[in-house]
C-alpha positions in Angstrom: 78.4 115.3 97.4 77.6 114.4 93.8 80.0 111.7 92.4 82.5 109.8 94.4 84.9 111.4 96.9 87.9 110.8 94.6 86.0 112.1 91.6 85.0 115.4 93.2 88.4 116.0 94.8 90.3 115.2 91.6 88.1 117.4 89.4 88.6 120.5 91.5 92.1 120.4 93.1 94.7 122.2 90.8 97.0 119.4 89.7 98.8 120.7 86.6 102.0 121.3 88.6 102.2 118.1 90.6 100.1 115.2 89.0 96.9 113.4 90.0 95.7 114.0 93.6 94.6 111.1 95.8 91.7 111.4 98.3 93.4 108.6 100.3 97.1 109.4 100.3 98.0 106.8 103.0 99.1 103.3 101.9 96.5 100.6 102.1 96.8 98.6 105.3 96.9 95.3 103.4 100.3 96.1 101.8 103.6 94.6 103.1 105.5 96.4 105.8 107.9 98.0 103.3 104.9 99.8 101.7 103.4 100.8 105.0 106.8 102.5 105.9 107.6 104.0 102.5 104.2 104.3 100.7 103.7 103.9 97.0 106.8 103.2 94.9 108.0 103.8 91.3 107.0 100.8 89.2 103.7 100.1 91.0 100.9 99.0 88.8 97.3 99.3 90.1 94.0 101.2 90.0 92.5 104.2 91.7 89.0 103.4 93.1 86.1 105.6 93.8 87.2 106.1 97.4 90.6 107.4 96.3 92.7 104.4 97.3 95.5 103.4 95.0 95.3 99.6 95.0 98.7 98.2 94.2 98.4 94.9 92.1 102.1 94.4 91.4 105.4 96.2 90.8 107.3 95.8 87.6 110.7 96.4 89.3 110.2 93.6 91.9 110.7 89.9 91.5 107.8 87.4 91.5 108.9 86.2 95.0 108.7 89.7 96.5 106.4 90.1 99.5 104.2 92.4 97.5 103.4 89.5 95.1 102.8 86.8 97.7 99.1 87.3 97.9 98.0 88.0 94.3 100.9 86.7 92.3 102.1 88.3 89.1 100.7 88.6 85.5 101.4 86.0 82.8 104.8 86.3 81.2 105.9 88.6 84.0 109.5 89.6 83.8 110.7 92.3 86.2 112.6 95.2 84.7 116.0 96.2 85.8 115.9 98.0 89.2 115.6 101.8 88.8 119.0 103.5 89.2 119.3 106.4 91.6 120.6 108.5 88.7 117.3 107.9 86.9 115.2 109.4 89.7 114.9 113.1 90.3 114.4 113.7 94.0 113.5 116.9 95.8 113.1 117.1 99.6 111.1 120.3 99.4 109.2 119.9 96.2 106.1 121.5 97.6 106.5 124.2 100.3 104.4 124.0 103.4 101.0 125.6 102.9 97.7 125.2 101.1 96.8 124.3 97.5 93.3 125.1 96.5 90.9 125.6 93.6 90.0 129.0 92.2 87.3 130.9 94.0 88.9 130.2 97.4 90.5 133.1 99.3 92.8 132.6 102.2 92.8 135.2 105.0 95.0 133.9 107.8 98.6 132.6 107.8 99.5 129.5 109.9 102.1 131.4 112.0 99.5 133.8 113.4 99.1 132.3 116.9 96.8 135.0 118.2 93.9 133.6 116.2 91.6 130.8 117.1 92.1 129.3 113.7 95.3 129.0 111.8 93.7 129.2 108.4 90.4 130.7 107.2 89.2 130.3 103.6 86.3 132.0 102.0 84.5 129.9 99.4 82.9 131.9 96.6 82.4 129.1 94.1 79.7 126.4 94.2 82.3 123.6 94.4 86.0 123.3 95.0 88.8 121.4 96.8 91.7 122.2 99.2 94.9 120.5 100.4 97.0 121.7 103.3 100.5 120.4 103.7 101.9 121.5 107.1 105.4 120.2 106.3 105.3 120.4 102.5 106.0 117.4 100.4 108.9 115.5 98.9 109.1 114.3 95.3 110.6 111.4 93.3 110.2 111.3 89.5 111.5 108.7 87.1 113.5 110.5 84.4 112.7 110.0 81.7 109.4 108.1 82.4 109.4 106.8 78.8 111.8 104.1 79.9 108.8 102.3 81.3 106.7 102.8 78.1 107.9 99.8 76.2 107.2 97.3 79.0 103.7 98.8 79.3 103.2 98.6 75.6 104.2 94.9 75.4 102.4 93.7 78.5 99.3 95.9 78.7 96.8 93.1 77.8 98.4 90.5 80.1 98.3 93.1 82.9 94.6 93.7 82.2 93.8 90.0 82.3 95.7 89.7 85.6 93.9 92.8 87.1 90.5 91.4 86.0 91.2 88.1 87.7 92.3 90.1 90.9 88.9 91.7 90.9 87.0 88.4 90.3 86.3 89.0 86.7 85.0 92.6 87.0 87.3 95.4 86.0 85.9 98.8 85.1 88.9 101.0 85.7 92.0 101.7 83.7 95.4 100.7 85.0 98.0 103.1 86.4 101.8 102.5 86.1 103.5 104.9 88.6 106.5 106.8 87.5 106.6 109.5 90.3 104.9 111.0 93.3 104.8 113.7 95.9 104.7 112.4 99.4 104.0 114.2 102.6 104.4 113.6 106.3 100.9 114.9 107.1 98.0 116.6 105.3 94.5 117.8 105.6 92.2 117.9 102.6 88.6 118.4 101.5 86.1 119.1 98.8 82.9 121.0 99.0 79.6 121.8 97.2 77.3 124.7 98.0 73.6 124.8 97.1 73.7 128.6 96.8 76.1 131.3 95.8 76.6 132.5 99.3 80.1 132.7 100.7 81.0 129.7 102.7 84.0 129.0 104.9 86.6 126.3 105.7 88.4 126.8 108.9 91.6 125.0 109.9 93.3 124.7 113.3 96.1 122.5 114.6 94.9 119.3 116.1 95.3 119.2 119.9 96.8 115.7 119.7 99.3 116.5 116.9 100.4 120.0 116.0 101.5 118.7 112.6 97.9 118.0 111.5 95.2 120.5 110.8 91.6 119.8 111.8 89.1 121.2 109.2 85.6 122.6 109.7 83.2 123.9 107.1 80.1 126.1 107.1 78.8 124.3 104.0 78.4 120.8 102.7 81.9 119.3 102.6 83.9 116.1 102.9 86.9 116.7 105.1 89.7 114.5 106.4 93.3 114.6 107.7 96.2 112.3 108.2 96.5 110.2 111.3 97.2 112.1 114.5 98.7 109.0 116.2 102.1 109.2 114.6 103.6 112.5 115.9 106.9 112.0 114.1 105.2 110.9 110.9 106.7 108.9 108.1 106.9 110.6 104.7 104.8 107.9 103.1 101.6 109.7 102.2 101.2 110.0 98.4 99.3 113.3 97.9 100.0 113.3 94.2 101.0 110.6 91.7 102.2 110.6 88.1 102.4 107.8 85.7 101.1 106.1 82.6 97.3 105.5 82.3 96.6 102.3 80.3 93.1 101.9 78.9 91.7 98.9 77.2 88.9 99.4 74.7 86.6 96.8 76.2 86.7 94.4 79.2 86.7 91.2 77.1 87.5 87.9 78.8 90.1 87.0 76.1 91.2 90.3 74.4 92.9 89.9 71.1 96.3 91.5 70.8 96.2 94.4 68.3 98.1 97.7 67.8 98.7 99.8 70.9 98.7 103.6 70.7 100.7 106.3 72.5 99.4 109.8 72.7 102.4 111.4 71.1 101.2 113.8 68.4 100.9 117.4 69.3 97.7 117.8 67.2 95.9 115.1 69.2 97.1 116.6 72.5 96.1 120.1 71.5 92.6 118.8 70.7 92.5 116.9 74.0 93.5 120.0 76.0 90.4 121.7 74.7 88.3 118.6 75.5 89.8 118.3 79.0 89.4 122.1 79.7 85.8 122.2 78.4 84.9 119.1 80.4 86.4 120.5 83.6 84.7 123.9 83.1 81.4 122.5 81.8 81.5 124.5 78.6 80.9 121.9 75.9 79.0 124.2 73.4 82.1 126.0 72.3 83.9 122.9 71.1 81.2 121.1 69.0 83.7 121.0 66.1 85.8 118.4 68.0 85.2 114.7 67.6 82.3 113.6 69.8 83.3 111.9 73.0 80.6 110.7 75.4 81.1 112.1 78.9 77.9 110.8 80.5 78.2 110.0 84.2 78.0 106.2 84.6 77.1 105.5 88.2 77.6 101.8 87.8 81.3 102.3 87.0 84.0 102.9 89.7 86.3 104.9 87.5 86.9 108.3 89.0 87.7 111.4 86.9 91.2 111.5 85.3 92.3 113.6 82.4 94.4 110.8 80.9 91.3 108.6 80.7 89.6 111.3 78.5 92.7 111.4 76.3 92.8 107.6 76.0 89.1 107.4 75.1 89.7 110.0 72.4 92.6 108.0 71.0 90.6 104.8 70.9 87.7 106.6 69.2 90.1 107.9 66.6 91.7 104.5 65.9 89.1 101.7 65.9 91.7 99.0 65.2 93.6 99.8 68.4 92.8 97.8 71.6 94.9 99.8 74.1 95.8 103.5 74.5 98.6 104.7 76.8 99.1 108.3 78.1 101.5 109.7 80.6 100.3 112.4 83.0 103.0 114.8 82.0 101.3 115.3 78.6 98.1 116.8 80.0 100.0 118.5 82.9 102.1 120.4 80.4 99.0 121.5 78.5 97.1 122.7 81.5 99.8 124.8 83.0 99.4 128.5 82.8 
């Protein structure tokens, strides 16, 4: 597949309703036990790599002596924010119903309760590329409300966070930071992305895994990357972050000693309206119709590990518009609202 696994998956899976999709929803094995049981948490600051992992660097709601911070420490001038109150988090136990989410050009023919069939799902693929996510038990959701209560701490500390992250990656940081304000978590999942060399109809087939009926095993008739959650845990903890939402924090350049200067937020509707056109044209590949917009370079940079994210495009636009700004900050809800039907 062209591009990274995370890049291809995030470009094609519909995400306007739920947030940014992760190719690796499971928590990284190097995290403390609390994270292995619960998964990503509100207040996590980290990066998404090319493989689709969310690498948690620290959490702004946890003290410096928390188990999460034992290995890497915390940024300079770190002061944890007040713990998030239950009243500030919107929770839904059935935020996404059981079933499949997929890109346009995919047609589903079978329903999962049809036990007389060899496969539980059959999808026809009429487009050259696309993505699919199956959630056998649906997904739960937690969202900080309002997420802007984390904005000020991000604004004040963004450059210190970047210095810290750069040190964590041994002086090489080519990804923007992510401050999580919400997520959708599932007990189990199956996902994939595909590319076809021709316009012929391809297929993705899904059947329940013989070792765990809560997991679907995927097969494809065309070139595809496919994976599913672990079959070992039959009961399954709801710790798999299939979608995340939060603030994307982008520094203009990766300088060893960045100078503090004004920080931007993407708040104006005019800028967001322009960025909707940029995001949409970039996603669909139709740049010619928007030549009147400010030029933003979208060349693929194979040496960088930054996978596709709409907020990164918005932040780059903002930094191009304001040369004196060092950092731009955008919340996922801004592009999500614009891309909904």
